[in-house]
DSSP file (Angstrom, degrees, kcal/mol; ACC not computed):
  #  RESIDUE AA STRUCTURE BP1 BP2  ACC     N-H-->O    O-->H-N    N-H-->O    O-->H-N    TCO  KAPPA ALPHA  PHI   PSI    X-CA   Y-CA   Z-CA
    1    1 A M              0   0    0      0, 0.0     3,-0.1     0, 0.0    72,-0.0   0.000 360.0 360.0 360.0 123.6  129.5  140.5   69.5
    2    2 A G        +     0   0    0      1,-0.1     2,-0.3    73,-0.1    72,-0.0   0.815 360.0   0.6 -76.5 -32.3  125.9  141.7   69.6
    3    3 A N  S    S-     0   0    0     72,-0.0     2,-0.4     2,-0.0    -1,-0.1  -0.907  71.9-125.7-146.3 170.8  126.3  143.8   72.7
    4    4 A R        -     0   0    0     -2,-0.3     2,-0.4    70,-0.1    70,-0.2  -0.989  19.0-177.7-134.6 129.8  129.1  144.7   75.1
    5    5 A V  E     -A   73   0A   0     68,-2.7    68,-2.2    -2,-0.4     2,-0.5  -0.990   5.7-166.5-126.2 131.4  129.2  144.3   78.9
    6    6 A I  E     +A   72   0A   0     -2,-0.4     2,-0.4    66,-0.2    66,-0.2  -0.982  12.9 175.5-119.1 127.5  132.2  145.3   81.1
    7    7 A L  E     -A   71   0A   0     64,-2.2    64,-3.2    -2,-0.5     2,-0.4  -0.975  17.3-171.1-130.0 143.6  132.4  144.2   84.7
    8    8 A K  E     +A   70   0A   0     -2,-0.4    27,-0.4    62,-0.2     2,-0.2  -0.973  42.4 102.6-130.5 118.6  135.0  144.6   87.4
    9    9 A G  E     -A   69   0A   0     60,-2.1    60,-3.3    -2,-0.4     2,-0.3  -0.873  62.9 -65.2-167.6-161.5  134.3  142.5   90.5
   10   10 A W  E     -AB  68  33A   0     23,-2.0    23,-3.4    -2,-0.2    58,-0.2  -0.863  40.8-112.9-116.5 141.8  135.1  139.5   92.6
   11   11 A V  E     - B   0  32A   0     56,-2.7    55,-1.7    -2,-0.3    21,-0.2  -0.503  46.7-109.8 -68.4 141.1  134.6  135.8   91.9
   12   12 A G        -     0   0    0     19,-2.5    54,-0.9    53,-0.2    55,-0.2   0.347  43.4 -73.5 -61.8-162.9  132.0  134.4   94.3
   13   13 A S  S    S+     0   0    0     52,-0.2     2,-0.4    53,-0.1    52,-0.1   0.507 112.4  61.0 -81.9  -1.8  132.6  132.0   97.2
   14   14 A K  S    S-     0   0    0     17,-0.1    17,-0.3    50,-0.1    52,-0.2  -0.953  88.1-108.6-122.9 146.5  133.1  129.0   95.0
   15   15 A D        -     0   0    0     -2,-0.4    49,-0.1     1,-0.1    45,-0.1  -0.289  55.2 -80.2 -60.2 154.7  135.8  128.3   92.4
   16   16 A P        -     0   0    0      0, 0.0     2,-0.5     0, 0.0    14,-0.2  -0.236  45.7-129.9 -53.6 143.5  134.5  128.3   88.8
   17   17 A E  E     -C   29   0A   0     12,-3.0    12,-2.6    -3,-0.1     2,-0.5  -0.846  14.3-151.3-100.6 133.1  132.8  125.0   87.7
   18   18 A L  E     +C   28   0A   0     -2,-0.5     2,-0.4    10,-0.2    10,-0.2  -0.903  17.7 179.5-105.4 133.2  133.9  123.3   84.5
   19   19 A V  E     -C   27   0A   0      8,-2.7     8,-2.9    -2,-0.5     2,-0.6  -0.991  23.1-140.1-133.0 140.8  131.3  121.3   82.6
   20   20 A T  E     -C   26   0A   0     -2,-0.4     6,-0.2     6,-0.2     3,-0.1  -0.899  25.1-167.4 -98.1 121.1  131.6  119.4   79.4
   21   21 A V  E >>  -C   25   0A   0      4,-3.0     4,-1.3    -2,-0.6     3,-0.7  -0.580  40.0 -60.6-105.7 168.4  128.4  119.7   77.3
   22   22 A P  T 34 S+     0   0    0      0, 0.0    -1,-0.2     0, 0.0     3,-0.2  -0.136 125.2  38.9 -51.8 137.3  127.4  117.7   74.2
   23   23 A G  T 34 S-     0   0    0      1,-0.1    -2,-0.1    -3,-0.1     0, 0.0   0.563 126.6 -86.5  96.1   9.7  129.9  118.0   71.4
   24   24 A D  T <4 S+     0   0    0     -3,-0.7     2,-0.4     1,-0.2    -1,-0.1   0.806  80.7 155.5  51.8  35.9  132.8  117.9   74.0
   25   25 A R  E  <  -C   21   0A   0     -4,-1.3    -4,-3.0    -3,-0.2     2,-0.4  -0.725  35.6-140.7 -87.2 137.4  132.5  121.6   74.4
   26   26 A V  E     -C   20   0A   0     -2,-0.4    27,-2.0    -6,-0.2     2,-0.4  -0.857  18.0-172.5-103.3 135.2  133.8  122.9   77.8
   27   27 A V  E     -CD  19  52A   0     -8,-2.9    -8,-2.7    -2,-0.4     2,-0.4  -0.982  12.3-151.5-123.3 137.5  132.0  125.7   79.7
   28   28 A A  E     -CD  18  51A   0     23,-2.8    23,-1.7    -2,-0.4     2,-0.4  -0.924  16.1-169.7-105.2 136.5  133.2  127.5   82.8
   29   29 A K  E     +CD  17  50A   0    -12,-2.6   -12,-3.0    -2,-0.4     2,-0.3  -0.992  18.3 142.2-127.8 133.4  130.4  128.8   85.1
   30   30 A F  E     - D   0  49A   0     19,-2.1    19,-3.0    -2,-0.4     2,-0.3  -0.990  42.1-110.8-158.6 163.7  130.9  131.1   88.0
   31   31 A S  E     - D   0  48A   0     -2,-0.3   -19,-2.5   -17,-0.3     2,-0.4  -0.750  22.5-160.4 -99.5 150.6  129.4  134.1   89.9
   32   32 A L  E     -BD  11  47A   0     15,-2.1    15,-2.3    -2,-0.3     2,-0.5  -0.998   6.5-150.5-129.5 129.7  130.9  137.6   90.0
   33   33 A C  E     -BD  10  46A   0    -23,-3.4   -23,-2.0    -2,-0.4     2,-0.3  -0.848  14.4-174.7-102.2 129.8  130.0  140.1   92.6
   34   34 A T  E     - D   0  45A   0     11,-2.9    11,-3.1    -2,-0.5     2,-0.4  -0.873  18.7-129.0-118.0 156.4  130.1  143.9   91.8
   35   35 A K  E     - D   0  44A   0    -27,-0.4     2,-0.4    -2,-0.3     9,-0.2  -0.856  17.7-168.9-106.2 139.9  129.6  146.8   94.1
   36   36 A K  E     - D   0  43A   0      7,-2.8     7,-3.2    -2,-0.4     2,-0.5  -0.994   2.5-165.0-130.4 126.1  127.2  149.7   93.4
   37   37 A T  E     + D   0  42A   0     -2,-0.4     2,-0.4     5,-0.2     5,-0.2  -0.947  16.5 163.1-112.7 125.8  127.2  152.9   95.4
   38   38 A W  E >   - D   0  41A   0      3,-2.5     3,-1.9    -2,-0.5    -2,-0.1  -0.979  69.1  -7.7-144.9 127.1  124.2  155.2   95.1
   39   39 A Q  T 3  S-     0   0    0     -2,-0.4     3,-0.1     1,-0.3    -1,-0.1   0.859 129.1 -55.6  54.1  40.5  123.2  158.0   97.5
   40   40 A G  T 3  S+     0   0    0      1,-0.2     2,-0.5     0, 0.0    -1,-0.3   0.449 115.3 112.8  79.3  -1.8  125.9  156.9  100.0
   41   41 A K  E <   -D   38   0A   0     -3,-1.9    -3,-2.5     2,-0.0     2,-0.5  -0.893  55.0-148.6-110.5 131.7  124.6  153.3  100.2
   42   42 A E  E     -D   37   0A   0     -2,-0.5     2,-0.3    -5,-0.2    -5,-0.2  -0.811  16.8-177.8 -99.8 136.1  126.6  150.4   98.8
   43   43 A T  E     -D   36   0A   0     -7,-3.2    -7,-2.8    -2,-0.5     2,-0.4  -0.906  21.1-130.9-126.1 153.7  124.8  147.3   97.4
   44   44 A L  E     -D   35   0A   0     -2,-0.3     2,-0.4    -9,-0.2    -9,-0.2  -0.888  18.6-164.4-105.0 137.2  126.2  144.1   96.0
   45   45 A Q  E     -D   34   0A   0    -11,-3.1   -11,-2.9    -2,-0.4     2,-0.4  -0.972   8.6-146.9-121.9 139.6  125.0  142.7   92.6
   46   46 A W  E     -D   33   0A   0     -2,-0.4     2,-0.4   -13,-0.2   -13,-0.2  -0.894  11.1-166.0-110.5 137.1  125.6  139.2   91.5
   47   47 A H  E     -D   32   0A   0    -15,-2.3   -15,-2.1    -2,-0.4     2,-0.5  -0.970  20.1-131.3-125.7 135.1  126.2  138.1   87.9
   48   48 A N  E     -De  31  91A   0     42,-0.6    44,-2.9    -2,-0.4     2,-0.4  -0.756  31.0-161.4 -84.6 124.0  126.2  134.6   86.3
   49   49 A I  E     -De  30  92A   0    -19,-3.0   -19,-2.1    -2,-0.5     2,-0.3  -0.894  11.1-175.7-112.4 135.2  129.3  134.3   84.2
   50   50 A L  E     +De  29  93A   0     42,-3.0    44,-3.0    -2,-0.4     2,-0.3  -0.939   3.6 179.5-124.5 149.3  130.0  131.8   81.4
   51   51 A A  E     -D   28   0A   0    -23,-1.7   -23,-2.8    -2,-0.3     2,-0.3  -0.987  13.2-150.3-144.8 148.3  133.1  131.1   79.3
   52   52 A W  E >>  -D   27   0A   0     42,-0.4     3,-1.0    -2,-0.3     4,-0.8  -0.802  47.7 -17.8-118.8 156.7  133.6  128.5   76.5
   53   53 A G  H 3> S-     0   0    0    -27,-2.0     4,-2.1    -2,-0.3     5,-0.1  -0.202 124.4  -1.3  62.0-134.0  136.4  126.5   75.1
   54   54 A K  H 3> S+     0   0    0      1,-0.2     4,-2.7     2,-0.2     5,-0.3   0.867 132.6  57.8 -65.0 -36.4  140.0  127.5   75.7
   55   55 A T  H <> S+     0   0    0     -3,-1.0     4,-2.3     1,-0.2    -1,-0.2   0.937 107.3  48.4 -57.9 -44.7  138.8  130.5   77.7
   56   56 A A  H  X S+     0   0    0     -4,-0.8     4,-2.6   -30,-0.3    -2,-0.2   0.902 110.9  51.0 -64.7 -42.4  136.9  128.1   80.1
   57   57 A E  H  X S+     0   0    0     -4,-2.1     4,-1.5     2,-0.2    -1,-0.2   0.918 109.7  48.4 -63.0 -40.2  139.9  125.9   80.4
   58   58 A M  H  X S+     0   0    0     -4,-2.7     4,-2.6     2,-0.2     5,-0.4   0.914 111.8  51.4 -68.2 -39.6  142.2  128.8   81.3
   59   59 A I  H  X S+     0   0    0     -4,-2.3     4,-2.2    -5,-0.3    -1,-0.2   0.928 107.7  52.0 -57.1 -44.1  139.6  129.9   83.9
   60   60 A G  H  < S+     0   0    0     -4,-2.6    -1,-0.2     1,-0.2    -2,-0.2   0.849 114.9  43.7 -63.4 -32.0  139.5  126.4   85.4
   61   61 A R  H  < S+     0   0    0     -4,-1.5    -2,-0.2    -5,-0.2    -1,-0.2   0.852 129.3  17.6 -80.3 -39.4  143.2  126.5   85.7
   62   62 A Y  H  < S+     0   0    0     -4,-2.6     2,-0.3    -5,-0.1    -3,-0.2   0.696 100.0  84.2-114.1 -23.4  143.8  129.9   87.1
   63   63 A V     <  +     0   0    0     -4,-2.2     2,-0.3    -5,-0.4     3,-0.0  -0.668  48.6 169.7 -92.1 136.8  140.6  131.5   88.5
   64   64 A K    >   -     0   0    0     -2,-0.3     3,-1.8   -49,-0.1   -53,-0.3  -0.929  42.9 -67.9-140.1 165.6  139.5  130.9   92.1
   65   65 A A  T 3  S+     0   0    0     -2,-0.3   -53,-0.2     1,-0.2   -52,-0.2  -0.155 114.7  22.2 -52.2 138.0  137.0  132.2   94.6
   66   66 A G  T 3  S+     0   0    0    -55,-1.7    -1,-0.2   -54,-0.9     2,-0.1   0.285  84.4 135.1  89.4 -12.1  137.7  135.7   95.8
   67   67 A Q    <   -     0   0    0     -3,-1.8   -56,-2.7   -55,-0.2     2,-0.5  -0.436  54.6-127.0 -72.9 143.8  139.8  136.9   92.9
   68   68 A E  E     +A   10   0A   0    -58,-0.2    32,-2.2    34,-0.2    33,-1.0  -0.806  36.7 179.5 -93.1 132.5  139.2  140.4   91.6
   69   69 A L  E     -AF   9  99A   0    -60,-3.3   -60,-2.1    -2,-0.5     2,-0.5  -0.916  30.2-142.2-134.5 153.0  138.7  140.3   87.8
   70   70 A Y  E     -AF   8  98A   0     28,-2.5    28,-2.2    -2,-0.3     2,-0.4  -0.990  32.4-172.7-112.7 123.0  138.0  142.7   84.9
   71   71 A L  E     -AF   7  97A   0    -64,-3.2   -64,-2.2    -2,-0.5     2,-0.4  -0.902  18.2-171.3-122.4 147.2  135.6  141.0   82.3
   72   72 A E  E     +AF   6  96A   0     24,-2.4    23,-3.0    -2,-0.4    24,-1.7  -0.996  35.9 107.5-129.7 139.6  134.4  141.9   78.9
   73   73 A G  E     -AF   5  94A   0    -68,-2.2   -68,-2.7    -2,-0.4     2,-0.4  -0.882  59.5 -77.3-175.4-153.1  131.6  139.9   77.1
   74   74 A E  E     - F   0  93A   0     19,-2.2    19,-2.6    -2,-0.3     2,-0.3  -0.995  33.2-117.3-141.1 149.7  128.0  140.1   76.2
   75   75 A I  E     + F   0  92A   0     -2,-0.4     2,-0.3    17,-0.2    17,-0.2  -0.557  33.6 174.9 -85.7 143.3  124.8  139.7   78.0
   76   76 A G  E     - F   0  91A   0     15,-2.7    15,-2.5    -2,-0.3     2,-0.4  -0.946  20.2-138.6-141.5 164.8  122.3  137.0   77.1
   77   77 A Y  E     - F   0  90A   0     -2,-0.3     2,-0.4    13,-0.2    13,-0.2  -0.973  13.0-168.8-129.4 140.2  119.0  135.7   78.4
   78   78 A R  E     - F   0  89A   0     11,-2.5    11,-3.0    -2,-0.4     2,-0.3  -0.994   9.1-150.9-133.2 128.3  117.9  132.1   78.7
   79   79 A K  E     + F   0  88A   0     -2,-0.4     2,-0.3     9,-0.2     9,-0.2  -0.752  26.4 159.0 -97.2 143.1  114.4  130.7   79.5
   80   80 A Y  E     - F   0  87A   0      7,-2.0     7,-3.1    -2,-0.3     2,-0.4  -0.987  35.0-121.2-157.1 161.7  114.0  127.3   81.3
   81   81 A K  E     - F   0  86A   0     -2,-0.3     2,-0.4     5,-0.2     5,-0.2  -0.881  23.8-179.5-106.0 138.5  111.4  125.4   83.3
   82   82 A K  E >  S- F   0  85A   0      3,-2.2     3,-2.0    -2,-0.4    -2,-0.0  -0.964  75.7 -14.7-140.6 122.9  112.1  124.2   86.9
   83   83 A E  T 3  S-     0   0    0     -2,-0.4     3,-0.1     1,-0.3    -1,-0.1   0.910 129.3 -54.2  51.0  46.4  109.4  122.3   88.8
   84   84 A G  T 3  S+     0   0    0      1,-0.2     2,-0.3     0, 0.0    -1,-0.3   0.346 114.3 115.9  79.0 -10.4  106.9  123.3   86.2
   85   85 A Q  E <   - F   0  82A   0     -3,-2.0    -3,-2.2     1,-0.0     2,-0.4  -0.729  66.4-122.0 -95.9 140.1  107.6  127.0   86.6
   86   86 A D  E     + F   0  81A   0     -2,-0.3     2,-0.3    -5,-0.2    -5,-0.2  -0.668  36.0 177.5 -81.3 134.9  109.0  129.2   83.8
   87   87 A H  E     - F   0  80A   0     -7,-3.1    -7,-2.0    -2,-0.4     2,-0.4  -0.885  18.4-151.1-129.7 161.2  112.2  131.0   84.7
   88   88 A Q  E     - F   0  79A   0     -2,-0.3     2,-0.4    -9,-0.2    -9,-0.2  -0.998   9.5-158.1-136.9 139.1  114.6  133.3   82.9
   89   89 A A  E     - F   0  78A   0    -11,-3.0   -11,-2.5    -2,-0.4     2,-0.5  -0.911   7.1-148.5-115.1 140.8  118.3  133.6   83.5
   90   90 A T  E     + F   0  77A   0     -2,-0.4   -42,-0.6   -13,-0.2     2,-0.3  -0.937  26.6 177.3-108.4 127.7  120.6  136.5   82.7
   91   91 A E  E     -eF  48  76A   0    -15,-2.5   -15,-2.7    -2,-0.5     2,-0.6  -0.973  26.8-142.0-134.3 146.6  124.2  135.4   81.9
   92   92 A I  E     -eF  49  75A   0    -44,-2.9   -42,-3.0    -2,-0.3     2,-0.7  -0.924  12.3-158.2-106.1 117.6  127.3  137.1   80.8
   93   93 A T  E     -eF  50  74A   0    -19,-2.6   -19,-2.2    -2,-0.6     2,-0.2  -0.841  20.8-144.8 -97.0 119.9  129.4  135.2   78.3
   94   94 A I  E     + F   0  73A   0    -44,-3.0   -42,-0.4    -2,-0.7   -21,-0.3  -0.558  31.8 171.9 -92.1 149.0  133.0  136.5   78.5
   95   95 A H  E    S+     0   0A   0    -23,-3.0     2,-0.3     1,-0.3   -22,-0.2   0.383  73.3  36.9-124.2  -8.7  135.5  137.0   75.7
   96   96 A H  E     - F   0  72A   0    -24,-1.7   -24,-2.4     2,-0.0     2,-0.3  -0.989  61.0-179.5-151.5 139.8  138.2  138.9   77.7
   97   97 A L  E     + F   0  71A   0     -2,-0.3    19,-1.0   -26,-0.2     2,-0.3  -0.997   2.2 178.8-142.6 142.2  139.5  138.7   81.1
   98   98 A E  E     -GF 115  70A   0    -28,-2.2   -28,-2.5    -2,-0.3     2,-0.3  -0.985  29.3-115.7-139.0 150.5  142.2  140.5   83.2
   99   99 A W  E     + F   0  69A   0     15,-0.6    14,-0.5    -2,-0.3   -30,-0.2  -0.632  25.5 176.0 -82.0 144.8  143.4  140.3   86.8
  100  100 A C        +     0   0    0    -32,-2.2   -31,-0.2    -2,-0.3    -1,-0.1   0.536  64.3  44.4-117.8 -20.6  142.9  143.3   88.9
  101  101 A G  S    S-     0   0    0    -33,-1.0    12,-0.2     1,-0.2   -34,-0.1  -0.344 105.4 -43.8-111.4-168.6  144.3  141.9   92.3
  102  102 A P        -     0   0    0      0, 0.0    -1,-0.2     0, 0.0   -34,-0.2  -0.276  65.7-107.8 -61.4 147.0  147.2  139.9   93.4
  103  103 A K        -     0   0    0     -3,-0.1     2,-0.9     1,-0.1     3,-0.1  -0.315  26.2-114.3 -73.1 160.2  148.2  137.0   91.4
  104  104 A T    > > -     0   0    0      6,-0.2     5,-2.0     1,-0.2     3,-0.9  -0.842  29.1-175.4 -92.2  93.4  147.5  133.4   92.6
  105  105 A T  G > 5S+     0   0    0     -2,-0.9     3,-1.0     1,-0.3    -1,-0.2   0.837  78.9  67.1 -66.4 -30.8  151.0  131.9   93.1
  106  106 A E  G 3 5S+     0   0    0      1,-0.3    -1,-0.3    -3,-0.1    -2,-0.0   0.832 114.1  28.5 -56.7 -36.8  149.5  128.6   93.9
  107  107 A R  G < 5S-     0   0    0     -3,-0.9    -1,-0.3   -45,-0.2    -2,-0.2   0.229 109.3-120.1-107.4   8.2  148.2  128.2   90.4
  108  108 A Q  T < 5 -     0   0    0     -3,-1.0    -3,-0.2    -4,-0.4    -2,-0.1   0.925  44.2-173.4  53.2  47.5  150.9  130.3   88.7
  109  109 A A      < -     0   0    0     -5,-2.0    -1,-0.1   -47,-0.1     3,-0.1  -0.333  33.0 -85.4 -68.2 156.1  148.4  132.8   87.4
  110  110 A P        -     0   0    0      0, 0.0    -6,-0.2     0, 0.0     3,-0.1  -0.112  59.5 -86.7 -55.8 158.5  149.6  135.5   85.0
  111  111 A S    >   -     0   0    0      1,-0.2     3,-2.5     4,-0.1   -12,-0.3  -0.166  67.3 -55.3 -71.0 169.2  151.0  138.6   86.7
  112  112 A L  T 3  S-     0   0    0      1,-0.3    -1,-0.2    -3,-0.1   -12,-0.1  -0.140 123.4  -4.7 -51.5 129.1  148.8  141.5   87.8
  113  113 A N  T 3  S+     0   0    0    -14,-0.5     2,-0.3   -12,-0.2    -1,-0.3   0.450  95.1 137.9  62.8   6.4  146.7  142.9   84.9
  114  114 A E    <   -     0   0    0     -3,-2.5   -15,-0.6     1,-0.1    -1,-0.2  -0.653  55.2-120.2 -77.7 134.6  148.4  140.6   82.3
  115  115 A E  B     -G   98   0A   0     -2,-0.3   -17,-0.2   -17,-0.1    -4,-0.1  -0.436  22.5-112.1 -72.9 148.9  145.9  139.2   79.9
  116  116 A L        -     0   0    0    -19,-1.0     2,-1.9    -2,-0.1   -19,-0.2  -0.494  30.5-112.3 -73.2 148.7  145.4  135.5   79.6
  117  117 A P              0   0    0      0, 0.0    -1,-0.1     0, 0.0   -59,-0.0  -0.474 360.0 360.0 -83.8  74.2  146.5  133.9   76.4
  118  118 A F              0   0    0     -2,-1.9   -63,-0.2   -23,-0.1   -64,-0.1   0.430 360.0 360.0 -88.1 360.0  143.0  133.0   75.0
């Protein structure tokens, strides 16, 4: 890992999206909201999260909107063009995930703070 990012926050308003890319690789994509308090003011910050392979498959099975998670990974930057305009995306590719809130019994998620078997 070239750098290290640690985030604790909540999955956005949509469940993670699973996509199969060339080479039959599976990627999970979702947003994570973190809170920042400075000088008595609270702001929300949104992060684009990616996971690959078995990690992505486990996320697709267990993670859903609104869950509180602890993530470790690395930050990356991607350039792309949209409608002729240059853009840059900042993404966190995760390698480690833990639950911080109540488990999701509907999907039989691991118990509170238990690591997923990636």
